[in-house]
N, C-alpha and C positions, 0 to 999 in steps of 0.2 A: 300608240301615238298616231292618230289618223289625221288630225288637222295640224296646221303650222304651229309649232311651238317656239316660244322665245326663251332662251337661256341667258340670263343676265349675270355676268361675272364682274363683281365690284371689288374695290380695295384700293389702297393708296398706291402711288406711283412706285414701281419697283418691287411690288409684292409678289409678282409672278402671274398676274392676270393674263397677259398676252400669251405666255408660254402654255398655260393651261387651255386658254381659248383656242389657240391654233390646233392643239392636239385634239381637243374635244370636237371641234368643228369637222375635222377629218373623220373621226369615229362616228359622229352622228350624221354624216353626209349633210352638213349644214353650211349655210352662208356664214361667213365670219365678218362681223363689223368691228373693226379695230378703231378705237377713238383717235389715236394719233394719225392714222391714215385718213380718217374722215375729216379731222381738223385740217390736215394738209390740203386735202381736195378743196375744202371750202375756205381755206386761208383764214381760219378763225381760231386764234390762240388766246382768246379772251377767257381768263379764269376768274372773272368777277362772278358774283352770285348769279347775275343775269346771263352771263356767258355760259356758265355751267348748266343752267336750266335749259338754255337754248340748245346746247349740245344734246341734252336728253331728248328734247322734242325732235331734233334732227335724227337721232338714232332710231327713235320710234317710227318716224316717217319712212326712213330707209328700210327698216325691217318689214314694212308692209309691202314693199315692191320687190323684195328678194324672191328669187325664182324657186329656191329649194324649200323643202318641207319644213326644215328647221333653221333657226337663226341663232347664232351665238354672238351676243353683244359683250364686248370687252370694254369697260368704261369705269373710271374712278367712281363716278356717280356718288358724290359725298352726301347728298341730301335726300331725305325721305321723299321730298317733292319730286325729284327726278326719277326715283324708283317707281313712284305712283304713275308718272307719265308713261314710262315704258311698260308698266303692267306686265311684267314677265311671268311666264308659267313656272319657271324655276329660277331661283336666285341663289347664286353661289358667292359667298363672302370669302375673299382671300385675305385672311387676317394673319399674315406671316411676319410683318415688320411694323414698327411703331413710328419710324421716321421716313419720309419720302426721299427718293433718290435725288429729287430736284431741290436744291438749296434756295432758289429764288421763289419758288411756288410751294408754299407749305400747306397743301390741302389737307394734311392730316389734322391740322388745327380746326378745319371746318368739317371734317368727316364725322358724320353722325352714325354711330353704330346702328346697323339695321335692326328694326324691331322684329322683322320677319325675314327668314331665309330658309333655304332647304338644306344647304350644306355649308359648313364653316370649315374652310381649309386652314390648317394651323401649322403646316410645314411646307417648305419649298421642295416638294417631291411630286411633280405633275403626273408622273406615271402612277404612283400609288393613289393619288386623289382622283385621277381620271377613272381608274378601275373602280374605286368606291362609288363614284358618281354613276358610272354606267351600270354597275350592279344594282344600285338603287332604282335606276330608271327601268330596269327589267322587271322589277317587282311592282311597278305601277301599271 
C-alpha cells in the first residue's frame, strides 16, 4: 500500500463501526474520521437525504487533507450515492444489527445494502474482524 488508501466503514447507528474504526486506524497508522465528531465540529446534525449526502462530501474532502498515509472513515453512509462520493479503496460493511440505537432517527429504513464491499462484518467482535481485515490486506 504505497499511496493514500481510504477505508470506509459503514453500517447503521450502534452496529460497532466506531469501535472497529478506532482500532483499525491505530493498526493501520491511519487518520480516523468519525462522523459524529465531524458533525459536532461543523454543527451539522441534518439527517435529511441532502444532509446525509453533504456529510459524505465533507468526509471525502477531509480525507484529502489528512496527513497520514491511510484514512479510516466511520460513517453510516446509507446511500450508494454517498459511497460513490467517498470512492473508498476498501469498504467494510458492519452488518451486526437491524435497528438503530437512535429511536428518533431511523436511518436503517433508508439504508441501502451495499452493492459492493470488501468485508461484511456480521458479529460485534472488533478484535476478530480487525484480524480478518488486516490479514486480508496483507494478501493484497
